[in-house]
C-alpha positions as CSV (number, residue, x, y, z in Angstrom):
1,X,-83.4,74.3,-189.9
2,X,-79.4,74.9,-189.7
3,X,-79.0,71.5,-188.0
4,X,-81.1,69.9,-190.8
5,X,-79.1,71.7,-193.4
6,X,-75.8,70.3,-191.7
7,X,-77.1,66.8,-191.5
8,X,-78.1,66.8,-195.4
9,X,-74.7,68.0,-196.2
10,X,-73.0,65.4,-194.2
11,X,-75.2,62.7,-195.9
12,X,-74.5,64.0,-199.3
13,X,-70.8,64.1,-198.8
14,X,-70.8,60.4,-197.4
15,X,-72.9,59.2,-200.6
16,X,-70.3,61.0,-202.7
17,X,-67.4,59.5,-201.1
18,X,-68.9,56.1,-201.3
19,X,-69.5,56.6,-205.0
20,X,-65.9,57.6,-205.3
21,X,-64.7,54.6,-203.5
22,X,-66.6,52.4,-206.0
23,X,-65.1,54.2,-208.9
24,X,-61.6,53.7,-207.6
25,X,-62.3,50.0,-206.9
26,X,-63.7,49.5,-210.2
27,X,-60.7,51.1,-211.7
28,X,-58.2,48.9,-209.6
29,X,-60.3,45.8,-210.5
30,X,-60.1,46.8,-214.3
31,X,-56.2,47.2,-214.2
32,X,-55.6,44.1,-211.8
33,X,-57.6,41.8,-214.3
34,X,-55.8,43.4,-217.3
35,X,-52.4,42.6,-215.5
36,X,-53.5,39.0,-215.0
37,X,-54.4,38.6,-218.6
38,X,-51.1,40.0,-219.7
39,X,-49.3,37.7,-217.5
40,X,-51.2,34.6,-218.8
41,X,-50.5,35.8,-222.3
42,X,-46.6,35.8,-221.4
43,X,-46.2,39.6,-221.9
44,X,-44.5,39.8,-218.5
45,X,-43.0,43.2,-219.0
46,X,-46.4,44.7,-219.8
47,X,-47.9,42.6,-216.8
48,X,-45.2,43.8,-214.4
49,X,-45.7,47.6,-215.2
50,X,-49.8,46.8,-214.8
51,X,-49.1,45.3,-211.5
52,X,-47.2,48.5,-210.6
53,X,-49.9,50.6,-211.6
54,X,-52.2,48.7,-209.6
55,X,-49.9,49.2,-206.6
56,X,-50.0,52.9,-207.2
57,X,-53.9,52.8,-207.1
58,X,-54.4,50.9,-204.0
59,X,-51.0,50.1,-201.8
60,X,-52.9,48.1,-199.4
61,X,-53.8,45.4,-202.0
62,X,-52.1,42.3,-200.7
63,X,-52.7,40.3,-203.9
64,X,-50.8,43.1,-206.0
65,X,-47.9,42.8,-203.7
66,X,-47.7,39.1,-203.9
67,X,-47.8,39.2,-207.7
68,X,-45.1,41.8,-207.9
69,X,-42.6,39.6,-205.9
70,X,-41.9,37.0,-208.6
71,X,-40.9,39.8,-211.0
72,X,-38.5,41.4,-208.6
73,X,-36.9,38.0,-207.7
74,X,-36.5,37.4,-211.6
75,X,-34.9,40.7,-211.9
76,X,-32.4,39.7,-209.0
77,X,-33.9,42.6,-206.9
78,X,-34.2,40.3,-204.1
79,X,-34.7,43.0,-201.3
80,X,-37.6,44.3,-203.0
81,X,-39.3,40.8,-203.8
82,X,-38.8,40.1,-200.2
83,X,-40.4,43.6,-199.2
84,X,-43.3,42.9,-201.3
85,X,-43.9,39.4,-199.9
86,X,-43.5,40.5,-196.2
87,X,-46.0,43.4,-196.9
88,X,-48.4,41.0,-198.4
89,X,-48.1,38.8,-195.2
90,X,-48.8,42.0,-193.1
91,X,-51.9,43.1,-195.1
92,X,-53.4,39.5,-195.3
93,X,-51.9,37.7,-192.0
94,X,-54.5,34.9,-192.6
95,X,-53.6,34.1,-196.0
96,X,-51.6,30.9,-196.1
97,X,-50.1,31.0,-199.6
98,X,-48.4,34.5,-199.2
99,X,-46.7,33.1,-195.9
100,X,-45.8,29.7,-197.8
101,X,-44.4,31.9,-200.7
102,X,-42.3,33.9,-198.2
103,X,-40.8,31.0,-196.4
104,X,-40.0,29.2,-199.8
105,X,-38.2,32.1,-201.0
106,X,-36.1,32.1,-197.7
107,X,-35.4,28.5,-198.2
108,X,-34.4,28.7,-201.8
109,X,-31.9,31.3,-200.8
110,X,-30.4,29.3,-198.0
111,X,-31.6,31.7,-195.5
112,X,-32.4,28.8,-193.3
113,X,-32.8,30.5,-189.9
114,X,-35.7,32.9,-191.4
115,X,-37.2,29.9,-193.2
116,X,-37.4,28.0,-190.0
117,X,-38.8,31.2,-188.2
118,X,-41.5,31.5,-190.7
119,X,-42.4,27.8,-191.1
120,X,-42.7,27.5,-187.2
121,X,-45.0,30.4,-187.2
122,X,-47.2,28.6,-189.9
123,X,-47.0,25.2,-188.1
124,X,-48.7,27.0,-185.2
125,X,-51.2,29.3,-187.1
126,X,-52.1,26.3,-189.7
127,X,-52.1,23.0,-187.5
128,X,-54.1,21.3,-190.0
129,X,-51.4,21.7,-192.8
130,X,-48.6,19.4,-193.1
131,X,-46.5,21.0,-195.4
132,X,-44.9,23.6,-192.9
133,X,-44.3,20.5,-190.8
134,X,-42.3,18.5,-193.4
135,X,-40.3,21.6,-194.6
136,X,-39.2,22.1,-190.9
137,X,-38.2,18.5,-190.6
138,X,-36.1,19.0,-193.8
139,X,-34.4,22.2,-192.4
140,X,-34.0,20.8,-189.0
141,X,-31.9,18.0,-190.7
142,X,-29.9,20.3,-193.1
143,X,-29.1,22.5,-190.1
144,X,-28.0,19.5,-187.8
145,X,-30.8,20.3,-185.4
146,X,-31.6,16.6,-185.0
147,X,-33.1,17.0,-181.6
148,X,-35.8,19.3,-183.0
149,X,-36.4,17.0,-186.1
150,X,-37.0,14.1,-183.5
151,X,-39.5,15.9,-181.6
152,X,-41.3,17.0,-185.0
153,X,-41.5,13.3,-185.9
154,X,-43.0,12.6,-182.6
155,X,-45.6,15.1,-183.0
156,X,-46.2,13.6,-186.6
157,X,-46.5,10.1,-185.1
158,X,-49.1,11.3,-182.5
159,X,-51.1,12.6,-185.3
160,X,-50.8,10.0,-188.0
161,X,-50.0,6.7,-185.9
162,X,-46.9,4.7,-185.9
163,X,-45.6,4.2,-189.5
164,X,-42.5,2.7,-191.5
165,X,-41.5,6.1,-192.9
166,X,-41.6,8.1,-189.6
167,X,-39.8,5.3,-187.6
168,X,-37.0,4.8,-190.2
169,X,-36.6,8.6,-190.4
170,X,-36.1,8.9,-186.6
171,X,-33.8,5.8,-186.6
172,X,-31.7,7.8,-189.3
173,X,-31.7,11.0,-187.1
174,X,-30.4,8.9,-184.0
175,X,-27.6,7.5,-186.1
176,X,-26.6,11.1,-187.1
177,X,-26.5,12.0,-183.4
178,X,-24.3,8.7,-182.9
179,X,-27.0,7.0,-181.0
180,X,-27.3,3.7,-182.6
181,X,-29.1,2.0,-179.6
182,X,-32.0,4.5,-179.9
183,X,-31.8,3.8,-183.7
184,X,-32.2,0.1,-183.1
185,X,-35.1,0.5,-180.6
186,X,-36.9,2.8,-182.9
187,X,-36.9,0.0,-185.8
188,X,-37.6,-2.7,-183.0
189,X,-40.7,-0.9,-182.1
190,X,-42.2,-1.5,-185.5
191,X,-41.5,-5.3,-184.8
192,X,-43.6,-4.9,-181.6
193,X,-46.3,-2.9,-183.2
194,X,-46.4,-5.3,-186.4
195,X,-45.3,-8.7,-185.2
196,X,-46.8,-10.5,-188.3
197,X,-44.6,-8.2,-190.6
198,X,-41.2,-9.8,-191.4
199,X,-40.4,-6.9,-193.4
200,X,-39.4,-4.9,-190.3
201,X,-37.1,-7.6,-189.0
202,X,-35.2,-7.4,-192.2
203,X,-35.0,-3.5,-191.8
204,X,-33.5,-4.1,-188.3
205,X,-31.1,-6.6,-189.5
206,X,-30.0,-4.1,-192.3
207,X,-29.4,-1.5,-189.7
208,X,-27.5,-3.7,-187.7
209,X,-25.4,-4.7,-190.7
210,X,-24.7,-1.0,-191.6
211,X,-23.3,-0.6,-188.1
212,X,-21.1,-3.5,-188.3
213,X,-23.1,-5.6,-185.8
214,X,-22.8,-8.6,-187.9
215,X,-24.1,-11.5,-185.6
216,X,-27.3,-9.5,-184.7
217,X,-28.0,-8.8,-188.4
218,X,-27.5,-12.5,-189.2
219,X,-29.9,-13.3,-186.2
220,X,-32.7,-11.2,-187.6
221,X,-32.4,-12.5,-191.0
222,X,-32.3,-16.2,-189.8
223,X,-35.5,-15.5,-187.7
224,X,-37.5,-14.6,-190.7
225,X,-36.3,-17.3,-192.8
226,X,-37.0,-19.9,-190.1
227,X,-40.7,-18.8,-190.3
228,X,-40.8,-18.3,-194.0
229,X,-37.7,-20.0,-196.0
230,X,-39.0,-18.5,-199.2
231,X,-39.0,-14.8,-198.0
232,X,-37.3,-12.8,-200.9
233,X,-36.6,-9.9,-198.9
234,X,-34.6,-11.9,-196.1
235,X,-32.9,-14.0,-198.8
236,X,-31.8,-10.6,-200.6
237,X,-30.6,-9.5,-197.2
238,X,-28.4,-12.7,-196.7
239,X,-26.9,-11.8,-200.0
240,X,-26.1,-8.5,-198.9
241,X,-24.8,-9.7,-195.5
242,X,-22.4,-12.3,-197.3
243,X,-21.4,-9.4,-199.8
244,X,-20.6,-7.1,-196.7
245,X,-18.6,-9.9,-194.7
246,X,-16.9,-10.8,-198.1
247,X,-17.7,-14.5,-197.8
248,X,-17.6,-15.6,-201.5
249,X,-18.8,-19.1,-201.1
250,X,-21.8,-18.4,-199.2
251,X,-22.6,-15.3,-201.4
252,X,-22.4,-17.1,-204.4
253,X,-24.7,-20.0,-203.1
254,X,-27.3,-17.4,-201.8
255,X,-27.1,-15.4,-205.1
256,X,-27.5,-18.4,-207.3
257,X,-30.5,-19.5,-205.2
258,X,-32.3,-16.3,-205.6
259,X,-31.4,-15.8,-209.3
260,X,-32.1,-19.1,-210.5
261,X,-35.3,-19.8,-208.6
262,X,-38.2,-19.8,-210.9
263,X,-40.6,-18.6,-208.0
264,X,-38.6,-15.6,-207.2
265,X,-40.0,-12.2,-208.7
266,X,-38.3,-10.6,-211.7
267,X,-38.0,-7.5,-209.6
268,X,-35.9,-9.1,-206.9
269,X,-33.8,-10.7,-209.5
270,X,-33.4,-7.3,-211.3
271,X,-32.4,-5.5,-208.2
272,X,-29.6,-8.0,-207.5
273,X,-28.4,-7.9,-210.9
274,X,-28.5,-4.0,-211.1
275,X,-26.6,-3.8,-207.8
276,X,-23.7,-5.8,-209.3
277,X,-23.8,-3.8,-212.4
278,X,-23.5,-0.6,-210.4
279,X,-21.1,-1.8,-208.0
280,X,-18.9,-4.6,-209.3
281,X,-16.1,-4.0,-206.9
282,X,-18.2,-4.9,-203.9
283,X,-18.9,-8.3,-205.4
284,X,-17.0,-11.0,-203.7
285,X,-16.9,-13.3,-206.5
286,X,-14.9,-12.9,-209.8
287,X,-16.1,-11.6,-213.1
288,X,-16.0,-15.1,-214.7
289,X,-18.4,-16.6,-211.9
290,X,-20.8,-13.6,-212.4
291,X,-20.7,-14.0,-216.1
292,X,-21.5,-17.5,-215.8
293,X,-24.3,-16.8,-213.4
294,X,-26.0,-14.1,-215.5
295,X,-25.8,-16.1,-218.7
296,X,-27.8,-19.0,-216.8
297,X,-30.3,-16.3,-215.7
298,X,-30.7,-15.1,-219.2
299,X,-31.3,-18.5,-220.5
300,X,-33.7,-19.4,-218.0
301,X,-35.6,-16.2,-218.2
302,X,-35.4,-15.7,-222.0
303,X,-38.8,-13.8,-222.2
304,X,-38.1,-11.4,-219.4
305,X,-37.0,-8.1,-221.5
306,X,-35.7,-6.4,-218.3
307,X,-33.5,-9.3,-217.2
308,X,-32.3,-9.7,-220.7
309,X,-31.3,-6.1,-220.7
310,X,-29.3,-6.3,-217.6
311,X,-27.5,-9.1,-219.0
312,X,-26.7,-7.3,-222.2
313,X,-25.6,-4.4,-220.1
314,X,-23.2,-6.7,-218.0
315,X,-21.7,-7.9,-221.2
316,X,-21.1,-4.4,-222.7
317,X,-19.3,-3.2,-219.4
318,X,-17.1,-6.2,-219.7
319,X,-16.3,-5.3,-223.4
320,X,-17.9,-8.2,-224.8
321,X,-19.9,-6.5,-227.6
322,X,-20.0,-9.5,-230.0
323,X,-21.5,-11.5,-227.4
324,X,-24.1,-8.9,-226.5
325,X,-25.1,-8.3,-229.9
326,X,-27.7,-11.3,-230.1
327,X,-29.2,-10.2,-226.8
328,X,-29.5,-6.6,-227.9
329,X,-31.1,-7.6,-231.2
330,X,-33.7,-9.7,-229.3
331,X,-34.6,-6.4,-227.1
332,X,-34.5,-4.4,-230.2
333,X,-37.2,-6.9,-231.9
334,X,-39.4,-6.6,-228.8
335,X,-39.1,-2.8,-228.8
336,X,-38.0,-1.2,-232.0
337,X,-38.5,2.4,-230.4
338,X,-35.7,1.5,-227.9
339,X,-33.0,3.8,-229.3
340,X,-30.6,3.0,-226.4
341,X,-30.5,-0.5,-227.5
342,X,-30.2,0.4,-231.2
343,X,-27.3,2.9,-230.4
344,X,-25.4,0.0,-228.6
345,X,-25.9,-2.4,-231.7
346,X,-25.0,0.8,-234.0
347,X,-21.7,1.0,-232.1
348,X,-21.0,-2.6,-232.4
349,X,-21.7,-2.5,-236.1
350,X,-19.4,0.6,-236.5
351,X,-16.6,-1.2,-234.6
352,X,-16.8,-4.0,-237.2
353,X,-17.0,-1.5,-240.1
354,X,-20.4,-3.3,-241.2
355,X,-21.8,-0.8,-243.7
356,X,-24.8,-3.0,-244.4
357,X,-25.7,-3.6,-240.6
358,X,-25.3,0.1,-240.0
359,X,-27.8,0.8,-243.0
360,X,-30.3,-1.7,-241.6
361,X,-30.3,-0.1,-238.0
362,X,-30.3,3.4,-239.2
363,X,-33.2,3.3,-241.8
364,X,-36.1,2.7,-239.4
365,X,-35.2,5.8,-237.5
366,X,-34.6,7.9,-240.8
367,X,-37.9,7.3,-242.6
368,X,-38.8,10.9,-241.4
369,X,-37.0,14.0,-240.6
370,X,-35.1,13.9,-237.2
371,X,-37.5,14.6,-234.4
372,X,-35.0,14.9,-231.6
373,X,-31.2,15.7,-231.4
374,X,-30.4,11.9,-230.9
375,X,-32.2,10.9,-234.3
376,X,-29.5,13.1,-236.2
377,X,-26.8,10.7,-235.3
378,X,-28.6,7.8,-237.1
379,X,-28.8,10.2,-240.1
380,X,-25.2,10.8,-240.0
381,X,-24.1,7.2,-239.8
382,X,-26.6,6.2,-242.4
383,X,-25.0,8.9,-244.9
384,X,-21.5,7.4,-244.0
385,X,-22.6,3.9,-244.6
386,X,-24.3,4.9,-247.9
387,X,-21.0,6.7,-249.0
388,X,-18.9,3.8,-248.0
389,X,-21.0,1.5,-250.2
390,X,-20.8,4.0,-253.2
391,X,-24.4,4.9,-252.8
392,X,-23.8,8.5,-253.2
393,X,-27.3,9.6,-254.2
394,X,-28.9,7.9,-251.2
395,X,-26.0,9.4,-249.0
396,X,-26.7,13.0,-250.1
397,X,-30.4,12.4,-250.0
398,X,-30.3,11.3,-246.3
399,X,-28.0,14.1,-245.4
400,X,-30.4,16.6,-247.1
401,X,-33.4,15.1,-245.1
402,X,-31.8,15.7,-242.0
403,X,-30.1,19.0,-242.8
404,X,-33.5,20.5,-244.0
405,X,-35.0,20.2,-240.3
406,X,-32.3,20.0,-237.9
407,X,-33.7,20.0,-234.1
408,X,-32.6,22.9,-232.3
409,X,-30.8,21.3,-229.6
410,X,-28.5,19.3,-232.1
411,X,-24.9,19.0,-231.0
412,X,-23.1,21.7,-232.8
413,X,-20.2,19.2,-233.6
414,X,-22.5,16.6,-235.0
415,X,-24.4,19.3,-237.1
416,X,-21.0,20.4,-238.4
417,X,-20.0,16.9,-239.5
418,X,-23.3,16.4,-241.2
419,X,-22.8,19.7,-243.3
420,X,-19.2,18.7,-244.0
421,X,-20.3,15.2,-245.5
422,X,-23.1,17.0,-247.4
423,X,-20.4,19.4,-248.7
424,X,-18.1,16.4,-250.1
425,X,-21.1,14.7,-251.6
426,X,-22.3,17.9,-253.4
427,X,-18.8,18.6,-254.8
428,X,-18.6,14.9,-255.7
429,X,-21.9,15.6,-257.6
430,X,-20.4,18.6,-259.5
431,X,-22.5,21.3,-257.6
432,X,-19.5,23.3,-256.5
433,X,-21.8,26.3,-255.3
434,X,-24.1,24.1,-253.2
435,X,-20.9,22.4,-251.7
436,X,-19.3,25.5,-250.7
437,X,-22.4,26.8,-248.9
438,X,-22.6,23.4,-247.1
439,X,-19.1,24.0,-246.0
440,X,-19.7,27.4,-244.7
441,X,-22.7,26.1,-242.8
442,X,-20.3,23.3,-241.4
443,X,-17.8,26.0,-240.2
444,X,-20.6,28.1,-238.7
445,X,-21.8,25.2,-236.4
446,X,-18.0,24.4,-235.6
447,X,-15.2,26.8,-236.8
448,X,-12.5,24.2,-235.8
449,X,-14.0,21.2,-238.0
450,X,-10.7,20.1,-239.4
451,X,-12.0,17.7,-241.9
452,X,-14.2,20.4,-243.5
453,X,-11.6,23.0,-243.3
454,X,-9.3,20.7,-245.3
455,X,-11.7,19.8,-247.9
456,X,-13.1,23.3,-248.4
457,X,-9.6,24.7,-248.9
458,X,-8.5,22.1,-251.1
459,X,-11.4,22.5,-253.3
460,X,-11.2,26.3,-253.3
461,X,-7.5,25.8,-254.5
462,X,-8.5,23.8,-257.5
463,X,-10.8,26.8,-258.7
464,X,-9.0,28.9,-261.4
465,X,-9.9,32.0,-259.7
466,X,-10.3,30.5,-256.1
467,X,-9.6,32.8,-253.0
468,X,-6.2,31.1,-252.2
469,X,-5.7,33.6,-249.1
470,X,-8.8,32.0,-247.5
471,X,-7.9,28.5,-248.6
472,X,-4.4,29.1,-246.9
473,X,-5.9,30.3,-243.6
474,X,-8.1,27.3,-243.4
475,X,-5.6,24.8,-244.4
476,X,-3.1,26.3,-241.9
477,X,-5.4,25.6,-239.0
478,X,-5.6,21.9,-239.9
479,X,-1.9,21.3,-239.7
480,X,-1.7,23.6,-236.5
481,X,-4.1,21.1,-235.1
482,X,-2.6,17.9,-236.7
483,X,0.8,18.7,-237.7
484,X,1.7,14.9,-238.6
485,X,-1.5,14.4,-240.7
486,X,-0.1,13.6,-244.2
487,X,-3.5,14.4,-246.0
488,X,-3.5,18.0,-244.4
489,X,0.2,18.5,-245.2
490,X,-0.5,17.7,-248.7
491,X,-3.5,20.0,-249.0
492,X,-1.3,22.9,-247.3
493,X,1.6,22.3,-249.6
494,X,-0.6,22.2,-252.8
495,X,-2.1,25.7,-251.6
496,X,1.4,27.2,-251.1
497,X,2.3,26.0,-254.7
498,X,-0.8,27.7,-256.0
499,X,0.2,30.9,-254.1
500,X,3.8,30.8,-255.7
501,X,5.4,30.0,-252.4
502,X,7.2,26.9,-254.0
503,X,10.0,26.6,-251.4
504,X,7.6,26.5,-248.4
505,X,5.5,24.2,-250.5
506,X,8.6,21.8,-251.0
507,X,9.1,21.7,-247.4
508,X,5.7,20.6,-246.5
509,X,5.4,18.0,-249.4
510,X,8.7,16.6,-248.2
511,X,7.3,16.2,-244.8
512,X,4.1,14.7,-246.0
513,X,6.1,12.2,-248.2
514,X,8.2,11.1,-245.4
515,X,5.0,10.4,-243.2
516,X,2.7,8.9,-245.9
517,X,2.9,5.0,-245.6
518,X,0.4,4.2,-248.6
519,X,1.5,5.2,-252.3
520,X,-0.9,8.0,-253.2
521,X,-1.0,8.9,-256.9
522,X,-2.5,12.4,-256.2
523,X,0.6,13.1,-253.6
524,X,3.1,12.1,-256.1
525,X,1.4,14.4,-258.9
526,X,1.6,17.4,-256.4
527,X,5.1,16.5,-255.5
528,X,6.2,16.7,-259.2
529,X,4.4,19.9,-259.8
530,X,6.2,21.4,-256.9
531,X,9.5,20.1,-257.9
532,X,9.2,21.1,-261.4
533,X,8.3,24.8,-260.4
534,X,11.6,24.8,-258.5
535,X,13.5,23.8,-261.6
536,X,14.4,20.3,-260.3
537,X,13.1,18.5,-263.3
538,X,14.6,15.1,-262.7
539,X,13.0,14.6,-259.4
540,X,9.6,16.1,-260.7
541,X,9.7,13.4,-263.4
542,X,10.5,10.6,-260.8
543,X,7.4,11.6,-258.8
544,X,5.1,11.9,-261.8
545,X,6.3,8.4,-262.9
546,X,5.3,7.2,-259.5
547,X,1.8,8.8,-259.8
548,X,1.5,6.9,-263.1
549,X,2.4,3.7,-261.4
550,X,0.0,4.2,-258.4
551,X,-2.8,4.8,-260.9
552,X,-3.5,8.5,-261.3
553,X,-6.8,9.3,-262.5
554,X,-5.9,11.3,-265.5
555,X,-2.6,9.5,-266.9
556,X,-2.4,11.5,-270.2
557,X,-2.2,14.7,-268.5
558,X,0.7,13.5,-266.3
559,X,2.4,11.9,-269.4
560,X,2.3,15.5,-270.9
561,X,3.8,17.1,-268.0
562,X,6.7,14.4,-268.2
563,X,7.2,15.1,-272.0
564,X,7.4,18.8,-271.1
565,X,9.9,18.3,-268.5
566,X,12.3,16.3,-270.8
C-alpha cells in the first residue's frame, strides 16, 4: 500500500507540473503576441519592454532574443545586440534567418572576418541557399581574397552552368590579380560555349581594349562585322575603339554611321550621345563637329523624345540656352509633367527677364497648393513675375497660396524669400500688421535674409512709435553683409537719423551718395533731412531740390521743408 501511495503522489506532482508549464507557456505566448502587436503599432519603447519581459519569463526563447537584438543595435548597444543574436543562433541552430541576421550585422559593421566565418558556416549548412554564396563572393572581393572568390565562382558555375555573369566576374577577378591572360581565356570560353553569339566576341574585344591590346581588340570587332555588318554592338565598340585610340577621322565616320542610320535602335543612339555628354573630354572631335552631328540627329529623329532631350541637354551644357529653348518647349508639350524641362525653360525666361513667359511656365504648376518642395520655386517666381508686371493682387494671392501649405522639406532660404515677398506685398497693400508678421516668418526660416532685414527695418523706422533699436540691429546686419550696397546704407543712415545719431547718419548717407549711380528721389530726401538736422541748411535745400527734380512722390511735403529751411 505504501508503494502505491508514492506512485499516486508522483503522478499527481507530474500532472501538477505539466499544468504549471502550460500556464507559464500561455503567459509567455500572451506577452510575446502583445510585444509583436506593440511593435506593429510603432510603439517601440513599449514593445522593447514587453520583449524584455518575455525574456525574463523564458530566457530560452530564441525568437525573443532575435527580436531584442534590433532594439539594442538602434540604441547603439552593439555588444548586447550581438549577444542576443548569438544566443538565438545557439538556441535554434537550424534557423537560417537568425544566422543570416547575425552575419549581416557583422557585415554592416565592417567586421568582415566574422561575417566570412558565419557565411562560410551557412554555406555548408544550407547548401541549397545562394545568399551566403553571393555574400561571400562580395566579401572575398572586398578583402582582396581573389583566389577564394574565383573558387566560389567555380562552384557556382558547376551548380548553374556556364553564364556570362559568372565568366565576366571571374575575368574581372583575374584582372585584379594581374592575370590578363586568364581573364582573356575566361571570356574566350564563352565564345567556345556559344559560338553563334557575337556579343561575347565584342566583350572580349572590349577586354583587350581596356588592357591596351588594340590590335587584338580590333580583330574581334572586325570578325563580328564580317559576318554581320549591321551588328550594333560591334559598331558601337568600334566607336569606342577609335575614341580610345584618338583617331578623330574614323571616330566621326563611325559615329555618324550609327547615329544617322535609321535602322539603328534609339537605345544605341541614346547611349552614344549620353556618353559624349557625360565625358566630353574623351571625345576626339571638337564641339562644333559634335553640335553639327547632334543637330542632324535631332532633325532626323524629331519624334523621339529621349533623343530630343539629349540634344537639348547638349545645348544647355554648351551654354546655348536660346537654341535649346525650342527643343525644350517641344519636350514640355509632349510631357507637361516634366518639371526638369520646365525648370530649364524657366531659367532661360528668367535670364531674358521675360515676365510673361515666366508666368506662362509657372501657372500650370501653381493651380493647386504646392505638393513638393520643388513646386515652391514655381510659386516664388510666379509671384515675382506678377509683381514685376504690377499685378500685385495676383502676386499676393500666389504667395499666400504657397505659404498656406508649405511642404515640410521646403528649402528654408526659399521659404524665407517667399515670406519676404509676401511681407513687401502686404505692406504695399497697407496691411502693416500682416506684413510685419510675414517678415517675422521670413527671418524665422532664415535669420540672415538680407532683403527681408532691410525692408523690415526700414518700415519699422517709418512708424511713429516703431522699435528703432530693433530696426537698427537688423539694418546693421545688412551693411555688415554688404557694406557697399547703397540701398542698405540708405536704410541704415535713415534709422540712425531717426535715433538722433545724426552725425553717424551723415557718414553713412555720404557713403551711400558716393556709391549710388542712379538718381534716387528718396535718397536725396533722406540726405536733406539729415543735413538739415545738422544745421547745414543750404546743403539740405540742395538735396531736397534734387529730390523734387528726381520725381519725389510727395513734392508738396518737400517744398514745405525747403520753405522752412529758408
